C-alpha positions, 0 to 999 in steps of 0.5 A: 336974068331969072328963066321968065326974063330969059323966055321974055328975051326969046320972044323979042327975037321973034318966038313969042308964039313957041311953046314955053316948054320948048324954050326953057328946054332950049335953055337947059340945053344951053346951060349944059353945053356951056357947062361941059365946055370948061371946069367952071369955078362957079360949079366947083363943090364939095361933098363929105362922102359916107360909106356902109363898109362893103361897098367901094362906091359912097352911099351919098353920090350926087344924084344929078351927076357930076362933071370931074373929080378935083381932089379927095381928102381922108379927114380921119388920116388928114391926108390927100387920097390920090387918084389911079388910073383904072389899070394902074389900080388893077395891076397893083390890087392883085385879088384884094378887091374886097379889102377894107381899111383906111382908103389909099387911092380913088379910081373910076370904073363904069363912070363911078367913083370908087376906093380902095381899100373900101372904107369902113362904115363912117359918115363924113369920112371924105372930103370930095371936091368936084365940078358939079352938074347944076340942077335942072331949070323951070319957067320959074327958076330964079336968078340965083339959082342959074349956075352962070354968074348973072353978068354972063347970063346973056350967053345961055339966051344966045345959045338958045336962040341959035338953036331956035333959028336952026329949028326954024331952018334960018340957018343965017341967024343961026350961024350969026348967033353961034358966033355971038355965042362963041365971043360971049364964051370967051368973054366969060372964059377971059373973066372967070379964070382970072381969079386972081392977079396977086401973085404969078402962078407956080409949078408945085415940085413934087419930087426934088430928085427930078428937079432940074436946077440949071 
């Protein structure tokens, strides 16, 4: 469904006279609420980061925000850049906050993704794999621009209906659609997180000295 079809579906449930802007708002809220519940595969993306050589923050961070970092790789050194908790970084860095060099770790401070040492001025130095926040919708957003796979678009409508019925103080129908959205959400989880059945999952051993053979 595109957004205009979702608006029509809301109208079919008795909200034909509700302002289109209100319906778009609740559809948008439903999408962002769904996104915030899990690290969905359909939100995975990458960005090659640029640096100015003076700031630990990349100059081209996504303006729309992001949910979570998945993996960071130095494309020059051809190695993974590990994550560090802020308190561990503070204990390790001493007073060398402004050191410039090949990035050895990344951390978060005030919600910002930062690197240490500060990467030298460069373009496409670091590949960042992360969970994005989808772009805002409008009443003319096409189906392909909606982040959820199209066979799960019903979930967006059902979650929006729960909110609209609550706004109308119809708590019985609001409760019904909240329950229905929970069932649809679980169905989507079962579907999207089972991406392969070719091989069983495995645990990667990072330190063989800690491996229990028996």
